[in-house]
KEMARBA-81234 format. One record per residue (C-alpha): residue in three letters; x, y, z. Coordinates in pm, 1 decimal. Each point is the difference from the previous one (the first is absolute). Layout:
N
residu:ALA | u:X | v:Y | w:Z
...
This chain:
433
residu:MET | u:-10876.2 | v:-4985.4 | w:12153.6
residu:LEU | u:-100.7 | v:-353.3 | w:-113.4
residu:LYS | u:-119.1 | v:-101.7 | w:331.7
residu:LYS | u:-212.6 | v:305.5 | w:43.9
residu:ILE | u:-170.6 | v:-64.4 | w:-346.8
residu:ILE | u:-63.9 | v:-357.0 | w:75.1
residu:LEU | u:-131.4 | v:62.5 | w:335.8
residu:GLY | u:-207.4 | v:290.2 | w:-132.7
residu:VAL | u:-150.8 | v:-232.7 | w:-281.9
residu:LEU | u:-73.2 | v:-268.3 | w:266.6
residu:ILE | u:-152.5 | v:235.2 | w:249.8
residu:SER | u:-216.3 | v:177.6 | w:-269.7
residu:SER | u:-107.4 | v:-344.3 | w:-129.8
residu:SER | u:-111.6 | v:-102.0 | w:331.5
residu:LEU | u:-257.4 | v:277.9 | w:2.3
residu:PHE | u:-187.4 | v:-131.2 | w:-294.3
residu:SER | u:-220.9 | v:-306.6 | w:-33.5
residu:GLN | u:142.7 | v:-353.4 | w:-96.9
residu:ASN | u:-134.8 | v:43.0 | w:-341.6
residu:LEU | u:156.4 | v:327.3 | w:-65.0
residu:ILE | u:338.9 | v:-117.8 | w:129.2
residu:GLY | u:-39.9 | v:-313.6 | w:-228.7
residu:ASP | u:-60.5 | v:210.5 | w:-282.5
residu:PHE | u:276.5 | v:237.6 | w:59.1
residu:PHE | u:268.2 | v:-270.8 | w:18.1
residu:LYS | u:-161.0 | v:-228.7 | w:-260.8
residu:TYR | u:234.0 | v:-80.0 | w:-297.4
residu:SER | u:290.8 | v:174.1 | w:191.4
residu:THR | u:350.2 | v:-182.8 | w:24.9
residu:ALA | u:254.3 | v:4.5 | w:274.5
residu:TYR | u:361.7 | v:-108.9 | w:-66.4
residu:SER | u:354.1 | v:12.2 | w:133.1
residu:SER | u:332.4 | v:-114.9 | w:-144.1
residu:PHE | u:371.1 | v:8.0 | w:51.7
residu:SER | u:272.2 | v:-17.5 | w:-251.2
residu:LEU | u:382.9 | v:6.2 | w:15.3
residu:ASN | u:263.3 | v:64.9 | w:-272.2
residu:ALA | u:365.7 | v:-43.8 | w:-9.4
residu:PRO | u:175.5 | v:348.0 | w:64.8
residu:ARG | u:160.0 | v:215.2 | w:-269.2
residu:TYR | u:379.1 | v:-75.7 | w:-7.7
residu:GLN | u:221.8 | v:290.9 | w:114.4
residu:ASP | u:381.2 | v:-9.2 | w:5.1
residu:ASP | u:190.8 | v:30.5 | w:333.0
residu:ARG | u:133.9 | v:334.0 | w:115.6
residu:PHE | u:361.9 | v:93.7 | w:83.3
residu:ALA | u:114.6 | v:264.1 | w:250.7
residu:ILE | u:333.1 | v:135.3 | w:88.8
residu:VAL | u:39.6 | v:-56.3 | w:374.8
residu:GLY | u:363.0 | v:111.9 | w:49.4
residu:GLY | u:334.3 | v:96.7 | w:-131.5
residu:LEU | u:-86.3 | v:351.7 | w:-110.1
residu:SER | u:310.2 | v:156.1 | w:170.0
residu:THR | u:246.4 | v:-288.6 | w:-97.6
residu:GLY | u:-112.4 | v:-57.2 | w:-372.7
residu:ASP | u:-49.6 | v:-381.1 | w:80.4
residu:LEU | u:-369.5 | v:6.4 | w:-38.2
residu:LEU | u:-208.0 | v:-269.6 | w:196.1
residu:VAL | u:-323.3 | v:-95.9 | w:-186.3
residu:GLU | u:-302.5 | v:-180.8 | w:167.8
residu:ARG | u:-256.0 | v:-190.7 | w:-199.9
residu:THR | u:-335.6 | v:40.1 | w:123.7
residu:GLU | u:-260.9 | v:-262.4 | w:-110.8
residu:ARG | u:-332.1 | v:139.2 | w:-87.2
residu:GLU | u:-315.5 | v:-139.0 | w:180.5
residu:LEU | u:-227.5 | v:-113.8 | w:-291.7
residu:LYS | u:-358.3 | v:11.5 | w:100.9
residu:PRO | u:-259.9 | v:-183.9 | w:-211.6
residu:ASP | u:-294.7 | v:181.7 | w:-152.3
residu:PHE | u:-322.0 | v:-113.7 | w:146.1
residu:GLN | u:-381.5 | v:103.2 | w:11.8
residu:THR | u:-261.7 | v:-65.8 | w:264.4
residu:SER | u:-354.2 | v:78.2 | w:-117.0
residu:PHE | u:-360.5 | v:-30.5 | w:119.9
residu:GLY | u:-322.1 | v:154.8 | w:-97.2
residu:LEU | u:-365.9 | v:-4.9 | w:-34.1
residu:ARG | u:-176.5 | v:100.7 | w:-306.3
residu:LYS | u:-341.8 | v:26.9 | w:-160.7
residu:ILE | u:30.3 | v:153.4 | w:-354.4
residu:GLY | u:-204.6 | v:-83.3 | w:-292.6
residu:ARG | u:190.7 | v:-182.7 | w:-273.4
residu:PHE | u:14.3 | v:153.6 | w:-346.2
residu:GLN | u:-47.3 | v:-241.5 | w:-291.4
residu:TYR | u:357.1 | v:20.8 | w:-113.7
residu:GLU | u:144.6 | v:-100.5 | w:358.3
residu:PRO | u:108.8 | v:-347.8 | w:63.6
residu:LYS | u:-181.0 | v:-182.7 | w:270.9
residu:ARG | u:161.1 | v:13.2 | w:336.7
residu:GLY | u:-53.1 | v:-162.2 | w:338.5
residu:VAL | u:-70.2 | v:-366.2 | w:113.7
residu:LYS | u:-277.1 | v:-72.9 | w:-256.3
residu:GLY | u:200.4 | v:125.3 | w:-295.3
residu:ALA | u:334.9 | v:-142.1 | w:107.4
residu:GLY | u:83.0 | v:-318.2 | w:-224.4
residu:LYS | u:-276.6 | v:91.8 | w:-250.1
residu:GLY | u:168.4 | v:258.4 | w:-195.6
residu:GLY | u:17.4 | v:240.3 | w:284.7
residu:VAL | u:272.2 | v:65.2 | w:262.6
residu:TRP | u:31.0 | v:64.6 | w:374.7
residu:TYR | u:17.7 | v:329.7 | w:164.9
residu:ASP | u:342.8 | v:59.6 | w:148.6
residu:GLY | u:30.7 | v:376.4 | w:64.1
residu:SER | u:272.7 | v:53.0 | w:-278.6
residu:GLU | u:-260.0 | v:62.4 | w:-274.4
residu:GLN | u:-7.0 | v:351.9 | w:-140.0
residu:ASN | u:-353.2 | v:23.7 | w:-120.0
residu:ALA | u:-14.3 | v:335.2 | w:-183.5
residu:ASN | u:-389.3 | v:17.9 | w:11.7
residu:GLU | u:18.0 | v:18.8 | w:386.9
residu:SER | u:57.5 | v:372.1 | w:-46.9
residu:ALA | u:-304.8 | v:50.9 | w:-239.0
residu:THR | u:-238.5 | v:247.0 | w:124.7
residu:PHE | u:-298.5 | v:-243.6 | w:-84.5
residu:GLY | u:-37.3 | v:-382.9 | w:16.2
residu:PRO | u:-222.6 | v:-207.8 | w:-213.2
residu:VAL | u:-274.9 | v:-36.5 | w:253.4
residu:LYS | u:-197.1 | v:228.8 | w:236.2
residu:GLY | u:-1.8 | v:-24.5 | w:379.6
residu:TRP | u:270.4 | v:-40.8 | w:243.0
residu:GLU | u:353.8 | v:-101.8 | w:-69.5
residu:TYR | u:317.5 | v:3.8 | w:210.6
residu:LEU | u:364.2 | v:-78.2 | w:10.2
residu:VAL | u:237.3 | v:-63.6 | w:280.3
residu:LYS | u:351.8 | v:-73.3 | w:-139.9
residu:TYR | u:317.1 | v:-2.3 | w:212.5
residu:SER | u:347.1 | v:-94.1 | w:-122.5
residu:GLU | u:343.4 | v:21.2 | w:179.1
residu:GLY | u:312.5 | v:-98.5 | w:-154.5
residu:ARG | u:345.1 | v:65.8 | w:-124.7
residu:GLN | u:107.0 | v:76.2 | w:-358.4
residu:TRP | u:359.4 | v:13.2 | w:-98.0
residu:GLY | u:107.3 | v:89.8 | w:342.1
residu:ASP | u:-283.5 | v:264.8 | w:54.8
residu:ASP | u:-257.0 | v:-71.0 | w:268.8
residu:TYR | u:-362.0 | v:117.9 | w:-85.3
residu:VAL | u:-349.6 | v:-2.8 | w:112.6
residu:ASN | u:-280.2 | v:21.2 | w:-255.6
residu:GLN | u:-355.0 | v:27.0 | w:125.1
residu:GLU | u:-343.7 | v:84.3 | w:-153.5
residu:TYR | u:-325.1 | v:14.8 | w:164.8
residu:TRP | u:-326.6 | v:119.4 | w:-141.9
residu:LEU | u:-375.8 | v:-18.5 | w:19.2
residu:ARG | u:-217.0 | v:94.4 | w:-296.6
residu:TYR | u:-358.7 | v:36.1 | w:-64.6
residu:ILE | u:-130.1 | v:38.0 | w:-368.2
residu:GLY | u:-360.8 | v:99.3 | w:-26.0
residu:ASP | u:-215.8 | v:113.1 | w:-315.0
residu:TRP | u:146.4 | v:352.0 | w:0.3
residu:ILE | u:226.1 | v:31.0 | w:298.1
residu:MET | u:336.4 | v:-160.7 | w:105.6
residu:VAL | u:167.3 | v:33.4 | w:320.2
residu:LYS | u:337.2 | v:-135.8 | w:98.5
residu:VAL | u:221.0 | v:32.6 | w:315.6
residu:GLY | u:347.0 | v:-160.7 | w:24.8
residu:TRP | u:373.7 | v:12.4 | w:78.6
residu:THR | u:289.5 | v:-70.8 | w:-225.3
residu:GLU | u:378.1 | v:-30.4 | w:73.5
residu:LEU | u:245.1 | v:-78.5 | w:-268.3
residu:GLY | u:332.3 | v:-80.3 | w:190.7
residu:LEU | u:246.4 | v:9.8 | w:-265.4
residu:GLU | u:-152.6 | v:324.1 | w:-173.2
residu:ASP | u:-33.4 | v:168.7 | w:345.1
residu:ILE | u:-362.3 | v:95.5 | w:-66.9
residu:ASN | u:-257.0 | v:-12.3 | w:282.7
residu:TYR | u:-344.1 | v:143.9 | w:-12.7
residu:GLY | u:-344.7 | v:-54.7 | w:141.3
residu:GLN | u:-304.6 | v:95.8 | w:-203.0
residu:GLY | u:-373.6 | v:53.0 | w:7.4
residu:ASP | u:-163.0 | v:35.3 | w:-333.0
residu:LEU | u:-366.5 | v:107.9 | w:-79.5
residu:ARG | u:-123.0 | v:34.6 | w:-353.2
residu:VAL | u:-294.3 | v:3.2 | w:-217.7
residu:HIS | u:26.2 | v:-199.2 | w:-323.0
residu:LEU | u:-186.5 | v:-23.2 | w:-329.1
residu:THR | u:-14.2 | v:-297.9 | w:-224.3
residu:PRO | u:-154.9 | v:117.3 | w:-338.0
residu:ASP | u:-233.2 | v:-263.2 | w:-149.3
residu:VAL | u:121.3 | v:82.2 | w:-346.1
residu:LEU | u:339.4 | v:-158.6 | w:90.2
residu:GLN | u:-170.9 | v:-312.7 | w:142.9
residu:ASN | u:126.1 | v:42.9 | w:345.1
residu:LYS | u:347.3 | v:-13.8 | w:-111.6
residu:PHE | u:111.1 | v:359.6 | w:90.1
residu:HIS | u:-4.2 | v:160.3 | w:342.9
residu:VAL | u:43.9 | v:377.4 | w:61.5
residu:SER | u:37.7 | v:101.4 | w:369.5
residu:LEU | u:42.3 | v:329.3 | w:189.5
residu:GLY | u:50.2 | v:52.7 | w:361.4
residu:PHE | u:251.0 | v:63.8 | w:279.8
residu:LYS | u:282.8 | v:-197.7 | w:139.2
residu:HIS | u:143.2 | v:65.2 | w:345.9
residu:ARG | u:356.5 | v:-127.0 | w:49.2
residu:GLN | u:214.4 | v:-18.8 | w:303.2
residu:HIS | u:381.9 | v:-41.4 | w:-43.7
residu:PRO | u:353.6 | v:77.3 | w:164.9
residu:VAL | u:180.9 | v:318.2 | w:-82.9
residu:TYR | u:100.7 | v:3.1 | w:-361.7
residu:GLY | u:186.3 | v:253.7 | w:-207.5
residu:PHE | u:214.3 | v:200.4 | w:245.3
residu:ASP | u:363.4 | v:8.3 | w:43.4
residu:ALA | u:195.7 | v:16.8 | w:321.6
residu:MET | u:40.3 | v:373.3 | w:-16.3
residu:VAL | u:-373.4 | v:51.5 | w:23.8
residu:LEU | u:-94.6 | v:-268.7 | w:254.3
residu:ASP | u:261.0 | v:101.7 | w:235.4
residu:THR | u:216.8 | v:316.0 | w:28.1
residu:THR | u:196.3 | v:-63.3 | w:305.0
residu:TRP | u:271.6 | v:-221.7 | w:-164.0
residu:TYR | u:128.4 | v:277.7 | w:-229.1
residu:ARG | u:-82.1 | v:315.8 | w:194.2
residu:GLY | u:287.1 | v:32.3 | w:248.0
residu:ALA | u:291.6 | v:-198.9 | w:61.4
residu:TRP | u:-29.0 | v:-354.6 | w:-153.4
residu:TRP | u:214.8 | v:-159.8 | w:262.8
residu:GLN | u:-238.1 | v:133.0 | w:287.1
residu:PHE | u:-293.9 | v:-150.6 | w:-203.6
residu:ALA | u:170.0 | v:-328.7 | w:-21.1
residu:GLU | u:81.8 | v:-28.9 | w:368.7
residu:LYS | u:-360.7 | v:86.9 | w:88.3
residu:ALA | u:-184.2 | v:-201.4 | w:-257.6
residu:PHE | u:198.2 | v:-311.3 | w:-45.5
residu:GLY | u:118.9 | v:-37.1 | w:376.2
residu:ILE | u:371.8 | v:4.6 | w:-92.7
residu:ASP | u:288.8 | v:207.0 | w:123.7
residu:ASP | u:304.2 | v:181.2 | w:-151.4
residu:ASN | u:327.7 | v:49.0 | w:193.1
residu:MET | u:301.5 | v:209.8 | w:-111.8
residu:TRP | u:346.2 | v:-143.8 | w:-48.9
residu:TYR | u:306.7 | v:200.3 | w:-77.8
residu:GLN | u:362.7 | v:-7.7 | w:-38.3
residu:GLU | u:184.4 | v:170.3 | w:295.0
residu:ASN | u:251.5 | v:180.1 | w:-215.7
residu:MET | u:-265.2 | v:160.6 | w:-190.3
residu:LEU | u:-151.6 | v:175.9 | w:311.0
residu:GLU | u:162.8 | v:336.5 | w:59.8
residu:GLY | u:-211.2 | v:103.1 | w:285.8
residu:TYR | u:-328.4 | v:160.6 | w:84.9
residu:ASP | u:-146.5 | v:347.2 | w:-42.3
residu:SER | u:-152.0 | v:214.3 | w:266.6
residu:ASP | u:-332.8 | v:-185.4 | w:-25.9
residu:GLY | u:154.9 | v:-337.6 | w:25.9
residu:ASN | u:-42.3 | v:-95.6 | w:-356.0
residu:PRO | u:307.9 | v:-205.6 | w:-147.2
residu:ILE | u:236.8 | v:165.4 | w:-235.2
residu:TRP | u:115.7 | v:-238.5 | w:-265.0
residu:LYS | u:320.2 | v:-1.5 | w:-195.0
residu:HIS | u:-41.8 | v:-24.6 | w:-378.8
residu:ASP | u:241.8 | v:-156.1 | w:-233.9
residu:GLU | u:-4.8 | v:-63.5 | w:-373.4
residu:LEU | u:-107.7 | v:-346.7 | w:-127.6
residu:LEU | u:232.8 | v:-100.5 | w:-287.5
residu:GLU | u:16.0 | v:-275.3 | w:-253.5
residu:LEU | u:276.8 | v:-112.1 | w:-212.5
residu:ILE | u:-76.7 | v:39.4 | w:-378.7
residu:ASN | u:285.9 | v:-56.7 | w:-273.2
residu:GLY | u:269.0 | v:51.7 | w:264.0
residu:GLU | u:-154.0 | v:319.2 | w:139.3
residu:TRP | u:-196.9 | v:71.9 | w:326.8
residu:VAL | u:-320.2 | v:152.5 | w:-100.1
residu:GLN | u:-277.1 | v:139.8 | w:246.0
residu:VAL | u:-307.3 | v:-215.1 | w:25.7
residu:GLU | u:-319.5 | v:202.2 | w:-68.9
residu:GLY | u:-347.4 | v:-36.0 | w:99.7
residu:ASP | u:-221.8 | v:-37.2 | w:317.2
residu:GLY | u:106.4 | v:-336.9 | w:126.4
residu:PRO | u:-9.4 | v:-151.9 | w:346.5
residu:PHE | u:324.2 | v:158.7 | w:123.0
residu:TRP | u:26.0 | v:309.2 | w:-221.3
residu:ASN | u:-164.1 | v:312.0 | w:-120.9
residu:GLY | u:-34.9 | v:167.4 | w:-339.9
residu:ARG | u:349.6 | v:157.9 | w:30.2
residu:GLY | u:174.0 | v:-340.9 | w:27.4
residu:GLU | u:49.6 | v:13.8 | w:380.5
residu:TYR | u:-84.6 | v:-253.3 | w:239.8
residu:TRP | u:-21.3 | v:-50.3 | w:369.5
residu:GLY | u:50.8 | v:-296.2 | w:214.4
residu:HIS | u:-339.5 | v:-50.0 | w:160.8
residu:ASP | u:-336.4 | v:-145.8 | w:-91.2
residu:TRP | u:-296.6 | v:-190.5 | w:156.8
residu:LEU | u:-63.6 | v:-353.3 | w:39.3
residu:TRP | u:-352.4 | v:-144.0 | w:32.5
residu:ARG | u:-139.2 | v:-253.6 | w:231.4
residu:ASP | u:-329.7 | v:-181.9 | w:18.2
residu:ASP | u:-219.0 | v:-15.1 | w:289.0
residu:ASP | u:196.8 | v:-301.2 | w:123.0
residu:GLY | u:319.3 | v:200.0 | w:-5.2
residu:ARG | u:155.7 | v:-184.4 | w:-293.6
residu:ILE | u:188.9 | v:208.1 | w:-260.0
residu:PHE | u:-147.9 | v:-35.1 | w:-352.5
residu:ALA | u:166.7 | v:314.5 | w:-162.3
residu:TYR | u:342.7 | v:165.4 | w:79.0
residu:THR | u:-74.9 | v:320.2 | w:-184.8
residu:ASP | u:-278.5 | v:245.3 | w:-70.8
residu:ARG | u:55.5 | v:-68.9 | w:-386.0
residu:GLU | u:-23.6 | v:-382.8 | w:45.3
residu:TYR | u:-317.7 | v:38.9 | w:213.2
residu:PHE | u:-166.9 | v:261.2 | w:-240.7
residu:ILE | u:68.2 | v:-192.1 | w:-323.6
residu:TYR | u:-64.5 | v:-372.4 | w:115.9
residu:HIS | u:-217.7 | v:29.7 | w:297.7
residu:PHE | u:-211.1 | v:306.7 | w:16.2
residu:PRO | u:-215.9 | v:-56.2 | w:-333.6
residu:GLY | u:-126.5 | v:-339.6 | w:105.7
residu:MET | u:-68.1 | v:119.9 | w:368.4
residu:LEU | u:-190.3 | v:297.7 | w:-164.0
residu:GLU | u:-200.6 | v:-205.2 | w:-224.5
residu:ASN | u:-118.7 | v:-226.8 | w:302.4
residu:TYR | u:-87.2 | v:315.3 | w:187.1
residu:ILE | u:-211.1 | v:147.7 | w:-279.1
residu:GLU | u:-178.6 | v:-327.3 | w:-34.1
residu:ASP | u:-87.2 | v:9.8 | w:370.2
residu:VAL | u:-116.2 | v:368.9 | w:-49.3
residu:LYS | u:-225.1 | v:-113.4 | w:-277.2
residu:LYS | u:-136.3 | v:-298.9 | w:201.1
residu:ASN | u:-72.2 | v:237.1 | w:288.3
residu:LEU | u:-204.7 | v:226.8 | w:-214.3
residu:GLY | u:-250.0 | v:-287.7 | w:-58.1
residu:ASN | u:-234.7 | v:-56.1 | w:-293.4
residu:GLN | u:-120.9 | v:295.6 | w:-209.2
residu:ASN | u:-354.6 | v:38.0 | w:-141.9
residu:GLU | u:-129.2 | v:126.8 | w:-338.5
residu:THR | u:-324.2 | v:-23.0 | w:-189.5
residu:SER | u:-5.3 | v:-22.4 | w:-373.7
residu:LEU | u:-235.2 | v:35.9 | w:-283.6
residu:VAL | u:17.0 | v:-330.4 | w:-201.1
residu:ILE | u:-124.1 | v:-69.8 | w:-347.7
residu:GLY | u:-0.1 | v:-364.9 | w:-130.9
residu:VAL | u:-61.8 | v:-192.9 | w:-297.3
residu:ASP | u:-31.6 | v:-395.7 | w:-29.4
residu:PHE | u:-51.4 | v:-205.7 | w:-312.7
residu:TYR | u:-47.9 | v:-372.1 | w:-21.1
residu:HIS | u:-61.3 | v:-228.9 | w:-301.1
residu:TYR | u:31.7 | v:-371.4 | w:-21.3
residu:ALA | u:-38.1 | v:-228.0 | w:-314.3
residu:GLU | u:123.7 | v:-356.8 | w:-51.2
residu:ASN | u:292.1 | v:106.6 | w:-203.7
residu:TRP | u:92.6 | v:327.2 | w:143.9
residu:TRP | u:-56.0 | v:224.3 | w:316.8
residu:LEU | u:87.7 | v:344.8 | w:137.8
residu:HIS | u:-38.2 | v:126.6 | w:350.7
residu:THR | u:126.1 | v:345.2 | w:72.6
residu:TRP | u:-44.9 | v:274.1 | w:253.1
residu:GLY | u:152.3 | v:322.4 | w:95.6
residu:ASN | u:-45.7 | v:256.2 | w:287.8
residu:TRP | u:99.1 | v:373.1 | w:-2.7
residu:LEU | u:26.6 | v:209.1 | w:301.0
residu:PRO | u:68.6 | v:354.3 | w:-106.7
residu:VAL | u:-96.4 | v:221.3 | w:294.9
residu:HIS | u:67.7 | v:-53.8 | w:368.8
residu:TYR | u:-61.1 | v:154.2 | w:327.1
residu:GLY | u:271.2 | v:-34.4 | w:261.2
residu:HIS | u:-123.2 | v:-17.2 | w:360.2
residu:THR | u:327.6 | v:-16.4 | w:182.0
residu:THR | u:306.0 | v:210.8 | w:-17.1
residu:HIS | u:230.2 | v:-262.6 | w:-147.3
residu:SER | u:-261.1 | v:-153.7 | w:-229.1
residu:TYR | u:100.2 | v:12.4 | w:-371.4
residu:HIS | u:-158.9 | v:328.5 | w:-87.5
residu:ASN | u:303.3 | v:153.3 | w:178.5
residu:ALA | u:236.4 | v:-239.1 | w:-159.7
residu:ALA | u:-135.1 | v:98.5 | w:-337.5
residu:HIS | u:44.4 | v:374.0 | w:93.4
residu:TYR | u:350.8 | v:-92.1 | w:123.3
residu:GLY | u:90.9 | v:-144.7 | w:-342.0
residu:LYS | u:-125.5 | v:302.9 | w:-178.0
residu:HIS | u:202.3 | v:210.1 | w:248.5
residu:LEU | u:331.4 | v:-188.7 | w:-97.0
residu:ASP | u:-86.8 | v:27.6 | w:-372.4
residu:GLU | u:0.4 | v:373.6 | w:29.0
residu:GLY | u:349.0 | v:-10.8 | w:132.5
residu:LYS | u:-82.4 | v:93.7 | w:364.2
residu:GLU | u:196.3 | v:-141.9 | w:292.8
residu:PRO | u:-157.4 | v:-279.7 | w:213.6
residu:TYR | u:33.3 | v:195.6 | w:324.0
residu:ASP | u:-214.6 | v:290.2 | w:-140.1
residu:PHE | u:-303.4 | v:-239.0 | w:-51.5
residu:MET | u:-314.6 | v:99.1 | w:186.2
residu:PHE | u:-268.8 | v:-252.8 | w:64.4
residu:MET | u:-352.2 | v:63.8 | w:-128.2
residu:LYS | u:-319.2 | v:-52.9 | w:203.9
residu:SER | u:-264.3 | v:-269.2 | w:-105.8
residu:MET | u:-97.0 | v:69.6 | w:-342.6
residu:TRP | u:-77.4 | v:-146.0 | w:-340.0
residu:MET | u:290.6 | v:-63.6 | w:-221.9
residu:ASP | u:43.3 | v:-154.1 | w:-356.4
residu:TRP | u:236.6 | v:-281.2 | w:-94.9
residu:ASN | u:-45.4 | v:-312.2 | w:-197.7
residu:ASP | u:-43.8 | v:-334.5 | w:185.8
residu:TYR | u:-109.7 | v:-291.1 | w:-193.7
residu:ASP | u:-15.7 | v:-384.2 | w:-33.6
residu:MET | u:-96.8 | v:-219.2 | w:-288.4
residu:GLY | u:3.2 | v:-356.8 | w:-108.5
residu:ALA | u:-76.6 | v:-207.8 | w:-296.5
residu:ILE | u:-39.1 | v:-379.7 | w:-95.6
residu:PHE | u:-8.8 | v:-114.8 | w:-353.8
residu:GLY | u:24.2 | v:-337.6 | w:-164.7
residu:VAL | u:-54.9 | v:-135.8 | w:-345.2
residu:LYS | u:-22.1 | v:-365.4 | w:-128.2
residu:LEU | u:140.6 | v:16.4 | w:-350.9
residu:LYS | u:-47.5 | v:-355.3 | w:-50.9
residu:ASP | u:-98.6 | v:-303.0 | w:218.3
residu:ASN | u:378.7 | v:-31.9 | w:89.8
residu:LEU | u:105.3 | v:357.5 | w:-30.1
residu:GLY | u:-58.8 | v:301.1 | w:209.9
residu:VAL | u:139.5 | v:329.1 | w:138.7
residu:PHE | u:-68.5 | v:180.9 | w:322.2
residu:ALA | u:83.8 | v:322.0 | w:168.3
residu:GLU | u:-89.8 | v:106.1 | w:360.8
residu:GLY | u:123.3 | v:254.1 | w:253.5
residu:ARG | u:-87.4 | v:277.5 | w:233.7
residu:TYR | u:176.1 | v:339.6 | w:77.2
residu:LEU | u:-49.5 | v:213.2 | w:291.6
residu:TYR | u:125.1 | v:353.4 | w:50.7
residu:TYR | u:-74.5 | v:164.5 | w:319.5
residu:TRP | u:197.1 | v:269.4 | w:160.7
residu:GLU | u:263.0 | v:-31.8 | w:-271.9
residu:ARG | u:77.3 | v:-352.8 | w:92.0
residu:PRO | u:-52.6 | v:-267.3 | w:-267.9
residu:ALA | u:-94.3 | v:-362.5 | w:63.8
residu:TYR | u:-62.8 | v:-228.4 | w:-284.9
residu:ASP | u:8.1 | v:-360.5 | w:-139.8
residu:ILE | u:-27.9 | v:-88.7 | w:-368.5
residu:LYS | u:-20.1 | v:-342.0 | w:-188.6
residu:LEU | u:27.6 | v:-52.0 | w:-377.6
residu:GLY | u:6.3 | v:-360.7 | w:-151.6
residu:VAL | u:-69.9 | v:-233.4 | w:-281.9
residu:ASN | u:-127.2 | v:-350.9 | w:58.1
residu:TYR | u:33.8 | v:-284.5 | w:-255.0
residu:GLN | u:-107.4 | v:-345.8 | w:45.7
residu:PHE | u:160.7 | v:-258.9 | w:-219.5
residu:MET | u:-271.9 | v:-232.6 | w:-138.1
residu:GLY | u:242.7 | v:-272.7 | w:-148.9
residu:PHE | u:201.2 | v:-49.4 | w:-297.3
């Protein structure tokens, strides 16, 4: 994705004159960085590897492989600097400013409008590990702000929050003179493209629970089950060649008395009877990884099913929807205090594809009404109402020359998936005693 965008920018730029290219990239900043942090400490694991039949347990200690946290970042940006922002880049570094390193969380990067008109863009890619979880964060966008129109295209991926979407945003905006160009009202349409969100496994795929689960497992996961049995439990075969099993009571000793064991366990039925046969499970290399259906179903099947459904979701591809968007932006800066806030509300949406979120919202209402998942019927492309929104704010006050408070953050809620970062703080500088 990143390579395509960069190549697209370069190819498109080659179509313009040298002056236009120079103006387009003028004042932009390119950066790259790498950081490495010591890994989070984790205790070693202990496992029982033998002695279950004798009672003399054999315990093995497994040392954890502690992987360090890291982040690799690079980017290209040209975004107007608001007055409250610290200077960054080569010219600002060492003069009260700081370098770009890709780790900065600039809340105003998600603001609808920047401080200047014209073209702005952001190419931001980070890959790393945080507390053992690998992630990729990337954000690309190109924006044009005119006197009364705003156009923006881009792609966002938040790896840890599992939010991915592309967008095309077209709006008209009004800046009332009475508010001294501090307030923006915008109205338009936002088209978004995203993976499948909002459906559970019973809707995305019905084959795994309709019919015998072991037949599904064999076909979907490429594994095989084979029956084993105790010879003394086989009484013979019926006329159709099916085995006839001898059933016995399964008993346990309680307070000196033998009591029948109840329940649907791996070797017994609801009447407390058991039989001496079951199925063991082998992987596609022929290795045994479960000795009973119960062991496989409890400890292996859920994880395999989760991976299977994830593949089903990926194979469905990205979904498309177009939404009405209403936005407000406010910016005020004074020497002793400043406020920058924005918000966007997407109340109505048109789902273009079967698994876009208009059907997911319909599915949520289906469950709220107490209906079964397998009774759900997909709707055609249509308009549907649900609330998606994003907002942000940056606030700072200098109470005295050496005392100030600040607050900043942003919150995104798309497709019932939240993503946010918030900072609150107080700064006090000691002037001497």
